[in-house]
Backbone as a chain_set.jsonl record, in Angstrom:
{"seq": "MKNNPKILVVDDDAVILALVEAMLVPAGYHVQSALSGRQGLEMAEIANGDVDLLLTDVVMPEMNGEEVALVFKRTYPATKVLFMSAYLKPAAERFSELHGNVDFIVKPFTVEKLKGKIKRILS", "coords": {"N": [[0.847, -1.176, 0.0], [0.587, 2.197, -0.877], [2.037, 5.31, 0.357], [-0.114, 7.542, 2.1], [-2.738, 6.903, 0.767], [-5.276, 7.829, -1.596], [-8.621, 8.492, -1.084], [-11.852, 8.632, -2.291], [-14.853, 9.558, -1.067], [-18.247, 8.954, -1.401], [-21.381, 9.941, -0.568], [-24.749, 10.684, 0.178], [-25.292, 11.753, 2.61], [-24.229, 14.119, 4.755], [-23.321, 13.826, 7.371], [-22.378, 11.184, 7.493], [-20.259, 11.414, 5.668], [-18.58, 13.193, 7.101], [-18.026, 11.626, 9.362], [-16.681, 9.381, 8.241], [-14.452, 10.666, 7.161], [-13.3, 11.619, 9.555], [-12.591, 9.194, 10.637], [-10.674, 8.171, 8.837], [-8.665, 10.082, 8.08], [-6.875, 10.511, 10.348], [-5.59, 8.083, 10.188], [-3.869, 8.333, 8.124], [-4.846, 8.508, 5.551], [-5.682, 10.253, 2.55], [-8.478, 12.053, 2.165], [-11.278, 12.785, 0.184], [-14.472, 14.215, -0.093], [-17.763, 13.733, -1.373], [-21.065, 14.813, -1.974], [-22.771, 13.703, -3.8], [-23.136, 11.384, -6.548], [-22.53, 12.526, -9.038], [-21.052, 14.794, -8.263], [-18.869, 13.494, -7.127], [-17.76, 12.208, -9.397], [-17.039, 14.469, -10.858], [-15.082, 15.522, -9.146], [-13.169, 13.506, -9.305], [-12.454, 13.73, -11.969], [-11.269, 16.271, -12.001], [-9.077, 15.652, -10.449], [-7.698, 14.137, -12.217], [-8.238, 11.416, -12.14], [-6.696, 10.435, -10.1], [-7.153, 8.595, -7.803], [-7.196, 6.22, -5.318], [-9.085, 4.612, -4.093], [-12.541, 4.276, -4.382], [-15.067, 4.932, -2.266], [-18.258, 4.298, -1.871], [-21.662, 5.027, -1.134], [-24.496, 2.897, -1.551], [-27.276, 3.368, -1.916], [-28.542, 6.184, -3.175], [-29.959, 9.356, -4.14], [-30.713, 10.44, -7.523], [-28.124, 9.485, -8.806], [-27.149, 6.323, -8.23], [-24.968, 4.265, -6.14], [-24.023, 2.058, -7.64], [-24.189, 2.994, -10.284], [-22.39, 5.139, -10.156], [-20.01, 3.741, -9.594], [-19.768, 2.127, -11.904], [-19.362, 4.027, -13.986], [-17.057, 5.19, -12.986], [-15.211, 3.015, -12.926], [-15.06, 2.437, -15.621], [-13.841, 4.726, -16.581], [-11.609, 5.076, -14.917], [-9.963, 2.514, -14.553], [-8.073, 1.368, -12.789], [-8.71, 2.112, -10.24], [-9.847, 1.044, -7.095], [-12.933, -0.207, -5.666], [-15.186, 0.232, -3.015], [-18.193, -0.577, -1.647], [-20.685, 0.837, 0.469], [-23.367, 0.236, 2.681], [-26.482, 0.294, 4.42], [-28.204, -1.577, 3.815], [-27.476, -4.395, 3.232], [-28.056, -7.129, 2.334], [-30.013, -7.356, -0.007], [-28.653, -5.625, -1.763], [-26.055, -6.71, -1.92], [-26.545, -9.197, -3.116], [-27.56, -8.398, -5.621], [-25.401, -6.858, -6.705], [-23.331, -8.79, -6.729], [-24.356, -10.625, -8.537], [-24.31, -9.098, -10.876], [-21.65, -8.15, -11.094], [-19.795, -9.983, -10.134], [-17.369, -10.776, -7.669], [-17.656, -8.485, -5.126], [-16.7, -5.76, -3.091], [-17.957, -4.969, 0.073], [-19.115, -2.998, 2.82], [-20.941, -2.922, 5.767], [-23.149, -0.49, 6.998], [-24.012, 0.492, 10.288], [-20.471, 0.936, 10.785], [-17.344, 0.119, 12.409], [-14.352, 2.009, 13.205], [-12.09, 0.367, 13.116], [-12.989, -1.797, 11.572], [-13.544, -0.547, 9.103], [-10.993, 0.542, 8.402], [-9.52, -1.841, 8.285], [-10.779, -3.217, 6.17], [-10.298, -1.452, 4.028], [-7.499, -1.465, 3.98], [-7.025, -4.133, 3.246], [-8.178, -4.21, 0.687], [-6.594, -2.368, -0.726], [-4.088, -3.462, -0.616]], "CA": [[0.0, 0.0, 0.0], [1.411, 3.4, -0.983], [1.852, 6.319, 1.404], [-1.266, 8.441, 1.975], [-3.665, 6.572, -0.32], [-6.349, 8.799, -1.823], [-9.939, 7.875, -1.045], [-12.982, 9.495, -2.606], [-16.041, 9.052, -0.379], [-19.474, 9.502, -1.978], [-22.574, 9.617, 0.219], [-25.642, 11.848, 0.194], [-25.459, 12.152, 4.004], [-23.05, 14.877, 5.184], [-22.844, 13.275, 8.648], [-21.57, 10.0, 7.149], [-19.014, 11.91, 5.078], [-17.745, 13.735, 8.176], [-17.582, 10.505, 10.199], [-15.679, 8.599, 7.509], [-13.243, 11.484, 7.111], [-12.72, 11.602, 10.899], [-12.027, 7.856, 10.855], [-9.588, 7.821, 7.927], [-7.571, 11.065, 8.014], [-5.828, 10.226, 11.343], [-4.884, 6.852, 9.805], [-2.939, 8.642, 7.045], [-5.486, 8.539, 4.239], [-6.096, 11.543, 1.999], [-9.904, 11.829, 1.921], [-12.109, 13.8, -0.44], [-15.868, 13.834, 0.102], [-18.736, 14.243, -2.336], [-22.452, 14.597, -1.55], [-23.539, 13.043, -4.859], [-22.32, 10.67, -7.523], [-22.046, 13.481, -10.052], [-19.984, 15.597, -7.651], [-17.722, 12.597, -6.998], [-17.161, 12.037, -10.72], [-16.397, 15.747, -11.189], [-13.868, 15.629, -8.339], [-12.201, 12.565, -9.865], [-11.978, 14.299, -13.229], [-10.354, 17.357, -11.638], [-7.854, 15.013, -9.934], [-7.185, 13.269, -13.282], [-8.405, 10.013, -11.775], [-5.718, 10.04, -9.076], [-7.92, 8.118, -6.652], [-6.87, 4.814, -5.096], [-10.279, 3.872, -3.69], [-13.854, 4.92, -4.359], [-15.93, 4.399, -1.204], [-19.536, 4.904, -2.216], [-22.922, 4.504, -0.642], [-25.24, 2.229, -2.615], [-28.577, 4.001, -2.125], [-28.473, 7.645, -3.227], [-30.841, 9.905, -5.182], [-30.141, 10.817, -8.819], [-27.161, 8.519, -9.315], [-26.833, 5.427, -7.12], [-23.581, 3.828, -6.037], [-23.672, 1.175, -8.749], [-23.963, 3.842, -11.463], [-21.136, 5.868, -9.914], [-18.9, 2.789, -9.725], [-19.631, 1.701, -13.299], [-18.724, 5.124, -14.728], [-15.714, 5.345, -12.427], [-14.35, 1.907, -13.362], [-14.868, 2.58, -17.068], [-12.931, 5.846, -16.798], [-10.385, 4.881, -14.112], [-10.034, 1.074, -14.233], [-7.163, 0.949, -11.717], [-9.264, 2.488, -8.942], [-10.614, 0.027, -6.376], [-14.242, 0.267, -5.234], [-15.79, -0.349, -1.82], [-19.559, -0.111, -1.454], [-21.188, 0.815, 1.841], [-24.82, 0.286, 2.697], [-27.185, -0.257, 5.575], [-29.088, -2.598, 3.236], [-26.499, -5.281, 2.594], [-28.519, -8.357, 1.703], [-30.436, -7.232, -1.401], [-27.623, -4.962, -2.562], [-24.953, -7.65, -2.141], [-26.976, -10.195, -4.099], [-27.663, -7.756, -6.929], [-24.076, -6.516, -7.2], [-22.538, -9.963, -7.062], [-24.899, -11.186, -9.78], [-23.901, -8.265, -12.009], [-20.225, -7.823, -11.188], [-18.933, -10.965, -9.484], [-16.935, -10.468, -6.307], [-17.743, -7.053, -4.855], [-16.373, -5.435, -1.7], [-19.015, -4.256, 0.784], [-19.065, -2.825, 4.264], [-22.297, -2.628, 6.224], [-23.327, 0.602, 7.957], [-22.864, 1.257, 10.786], [-19.225, 0.173, 10.915], [-16.358, 0.675, 13.335], [-13.111, 2.513, 12.601], [-11.212, -0.781, 12.872], [-13.524, -2.587, 10.465], [-13.356, 0.22, 7.873], [-9.563, 0.589, 8.082], [-9.101, -3.194, 7.907], [-11.332, -3.503, 4.841], [-9.561, -0.622, 3.068], [-6.109, -1.962, 3.898], [-7.053, -5.384, 2.486], [-8.488, -3.907, -0.708], [-5.508, -1.624, -1.351], [-2.793, -4.174, -0.584]], "C": [[0.895, 1.242, 0.0], [1.13, 4.364, 0.173], [0.666, 7.21, 1.079], [-2.175, 8.114, 0.79], [-4.81, 7.574, -0.382], [-7.678, 8.069, -1.921], [-10.985, 8.938, -1.34], [-14.219, 8.853, -1.999], [-17.262, 9.754, -0.953], [-20.657, 9.007, -1.16], [-23.439, 10.861, 0.26], [-25.915, 12.349, 1.608], [-24.167, 12.817, 4.492], [-22.474, 14.357, 6.498], [-21.959, 12.054, 8.4], [-20.233, 10.444, 6.56], [-18.061, 12.418, 6.152], [-17.197, 12.615, 9.062], [-16.486, 9.699, 9.516], [-14.37, 9.375, 7.43], [-12.54, 11.481, 8.472], [-12.083, 10.252, 11.225], [-10.736, 7.642, 10.061], [-8.416, 8.8, 7.9], [-6.497, 10.787, 9.079], [-5.025, 8.956, 11.025], [-3.959, 7.08, 8.609], [-3.54, 8.635, 5.652], [-5.802, 9.976, 3.839], [-7.543, 11.339, 1.543], [-10.528, 13.052, 1.251], [-13.541, 13.304, -0.353], [-16.766, 14.496, -0.923], [-20.137, 13.864, -1.874], [-23.336, 13.964, -2.618], [-22.581, 12.309, -5.788], [-21.732, 11.6, -8.561], [-20.899, 14.334, -9.508], [-18.723, 14.746, -7.51], [-17.004, 12.4, -8.326], [-16.456, 13.316, -11.177], [-15.086, 15.901, -10.429], [-12.779, 14.702, -8.874], [-11.612, 13.096, -11.168], [-10.978, 15.42, -12.972], [-9.016, 16.785, -11.162], [-7.202, 14.098, -10.975], [-7.22, 11.795, -12.904], [-7.426, 9.525, -10.725], [-6.449, 9.713, -7.776], [-7.612, 6.628, -6.508], [-8.105, 3.977, -4.785], [-11.499, 4.775, -3.757], [-14.672, 4.206, -3.303], [-17.28, 5.064, -1.389], [-20.714, 4.208, -1.558], [-23.643, 3.869, -1.826], [-26.514, 2.993, -2.944], [-28.44, 5.518, -2.017], [-29.441, 8.126, -4.3], [-30.046, 10.253, -6.441], [-29.252, 9.729, -9.4], [-26.758, 7.605, -8.163], [-25.379, 4.955, -7.187], [-23.129, 2.922, -7.165], [-23.363, 1.99, -10.006], [-22.65, 4.614, -11.337], [-19.948, 4.941, -10.165], [-18.69, 2.35, -11.175], [-18.952, 2.769, -14.145], [-17.268, 5.267, -14.278], [-14.772, 4.271, -12.96], [-14.097, 1.957, -14.871], [-13.805, 3.645, -17.347], [-11.584, 5.645, -16.113], [-10.318, 3.423, -13.658], [-9.121, 0.618, -13.093], [-7.716, 1.243, -10.328], [-10.084, 1.346, -8.356], [-11.933, 0.648, -5.904], [-14.679, -0.5, -3.993], [-17.167, 0.275, -1.662], [-19.899, -0.142, 0.023], [-22.704, 0.962, 1.787], [-25.348, -0.25, 4.014], [-28.089, -1.403, 5.126], [-28.259, -3.632, 2.502], [-27.128, -6.405, 1.787], [-28.985, -8.173, 0.263], [-29.366, -6.609, -2.288], [-26.496, -5.925, -2.894], [-25.324, -8.681, -3.199], [-27.012, -9.586, -5.493], [-26.285, -7.448, -7.508], [-23.268, -7.747, -7.56], [-23.055, -10.664, -8.307], [-24.374, -10.42, -10.99], [-22.388, -8.188, -12.189], [-19.295, -8.847, -10.548], [-18.59, -10.54, -8.071], [-16.885, -8.957, -6.086], [-17.45, -6.813, -3.379], [-17.454, -4.539, -1.11], [-18.625, -4.056, 2.234], [-20.455, -2.356, 4.688], [-22.27, -1.48, 7.225], [-24.234, 0.109, 9.069], [-21.643, 0.357, 10.924], [-18.297, 0.882, 11.888], [-15.147, 1.196, 12.552], [-12.229, 1.336, 12.216], [-11.685, -1.585, 11.668], [-13.297, -1.86, 9.136], [-11.88, 0.236, 7.47], [-9.052, -0.779, 7.635], [-9.552, -3.555, 6.499], [-10.558, -2.735, 3.776], [-8.143, -1.131, 2.886], [-6.06, -3.247, 3.054], [-7.271, -5.105, 0.999], [-7.291, -3.253, -1.419], [-4.175, -2.373, -1.36], [-2.674, -5.214, -1.671]], "O": [[1.844, 1.33, 0.779], [0.121, 4.246, 0.869], [0.461, 7.591, -0.073], [-2.363, 8.95, -0.094], [-5.255, 8.097, 0.64], [-7.845, 7.152, -2.725], [-11.003, 10.003, -0.722], [-14.593, 7.739, -2.368], [-17.321, 10.983, -0.995], [-20.905, 7.805, -1.071], [-22.924, 11.974, 0.363], [-26.696, 13.284, 1.786], [-23.137, 12.157, 4.627], [-21.265, 14.439, 6.716], [-20.91, 11.909, 9.026], [-19.187, 9.902, 6.919], [-16.869, 12.111, 6.122], [-16.035, 12.655, 9.467], [-15.475, 9.369, 10.137], [-13.297, 8.801, 7.612], [-11.317, 11.354, 8.535], [-11.135, 10.185, 12.007], [-9.806, 7.004, 10.554], [-7.275, 8.377, 7.713], [-5.31, 10.822, 8.754], [-3.918, 8.775, 11.53], [-3.331, 6.138, 8.125], [-2.81, 8.745, 4.667], [-6.144, 10.808, 4.679], [-7.804, 10.545, 0.639], [-10.336, 14.188, 1.683], [-13.801, 12.112, -0.519], [-16.569, 15.653, -1.296], [-20.372, 12.737, -1.437], [-24.517, 13.714, -2.377], [-21.38, 12.578, -5.811], [-20.562, 11.474, -8.923], [-19.905, 14.568, -10.196], [-17.62, 15.236, -7.752], [-15.774, 12.424, -8.376], [-15.401, 13.254, -11.808], [-14.09, 16.356, -10.991], [-11.604, 15.067, -8.895], [-10.421, 12.932, -11.435], [-9.954, 15.509, -13.65], [-7.957, 17.353, -11.432], [-6.263, 13.368, -10.658], [-6.346, 11.021, -13.296], [-7.333, 8.322, -10.482], [-6.373, 10.449, -6.792], [-7.751, 5.865, -7.465], [-8.185, 2.803, -5.149], [-11.487, 5.897, -3.25], [-14.944, 3.011, -3.425], [-17.439, 6.251, -1.103], [-20.759, 2.984, -1.441], [-23.425, 4.261, -2.972], [-26.807, 3.24, -4.114], [-28.251, 6.067, -0.931], [-29.72, 7.404, -5.258], [-28.82, 10.344, -6.394], [-29.614, 9.112, -10.402], [-26.1, 8.049, -7.222], [-24.666, 5.213, -8.157], [-21.982, 3.0, -7.605], [-22.392, 1.71, -10.709], [-21.892, 4.726, -12.301], [-19.0, 5.307, -10.86], [-17.55, 2.216, -11.621], [-18.063, 2.458, -14.937], [-16.368, 5.444, -15.099], [-13.662, 4.576, -13.397], [-13.028, 1.559, -15.335], [-12.972, 3.483, -18.24], [-10.542, 6.003, -16.662], [-10.589, 3.13, -12.494], [-9.376, -0.423, -12.489], [-7.239, 0.682, -9.341], [-10.918, 0.755, -9.042], [-12.04, 1.865, -5.759], [-14.558, -1.723, -3.929], [-17.301, 1.494, -1.557], [-19.461, -1.033, 0.75], [-23.249, 1.702, 0.969], [-24.747, -1.125, 4.638], [-28.665, -2.111, 5.952], [-28.334, -3.733, 1.277], [-26.745, -6.606, 0.634], [-28.401, -8.784, -0.632], [-29.192, -7.02, -3.435], [-26.026, -5.955, -4.031], [-24.518, -9.002, -4.072], [-26.539, -10.202, -6.448], [-26.025, -7.744, -8.674], [-22.586, -7.759, -8.585], [-22.27, -11.24, -9.06], [-24.034, -11.02, -12.01], [-21.9, -8.163, -13.319], [-18.097, -8.586, -10.435], [-19.436, -10.003, -7.357], [-16.157, -8.243, -6.777], [-17.898, -7.572, -2.52], [-17.825, -3.513, -1.68], [-17.887, -4.859, 2.805], [-21.061, -1.501, 4.042], [-21.484, -1.483, 8.173], [-25.165, -0.647, 8.79], [-21.773, -0.846, 11.153], [-18.44, 2.075, 12.157], [-14.956, 0.858, 11.384], [-11.679, 1.305, 11.115], [-10.877, -2.006, 10.84], [-12.902, -2.483, 8.151], [-11.556, -0.03, 6.313], [-8.242, -0.869, 6.712], [-8.789, -4.134, 5.726], [-10.201, -3.295, 2.74], [-7.645, -1.217, 1.763], [-5.152, -3.42, 2.241], [-6.612, -5.707, 0.151], [-7.014, -3.556, -2.58], [-3.236, -1.958, -2.039], [-1.65, -5.889, -1.771]]}, "num_chains": 1, "name": "protein.A"}
């Protein structure tokens, strides 16, 4: 895992964005937050795709997490994706049917669980 990996967090809940940032910044991650899928894609474009991990909520208005991830992976195939959702069961089944093995974390999660999942994905 490289020094200060860059993580783009996309969630329509500002509280979740603040919590995730508070969990990851002290662990040495560079975190950018977006309140929508479109904003996240715009931020990635500005950064020329220099994002190591897209951490996106699944259920969001306008553009859901699956749509964000599909556009992201098409444009930046090297970027890893981690989905987060409070609704794991139906989402996990749907994503695995469509995309094979998919990384998920269930909300609410602990700092240790999130950092462990990210470290595994990025290593």
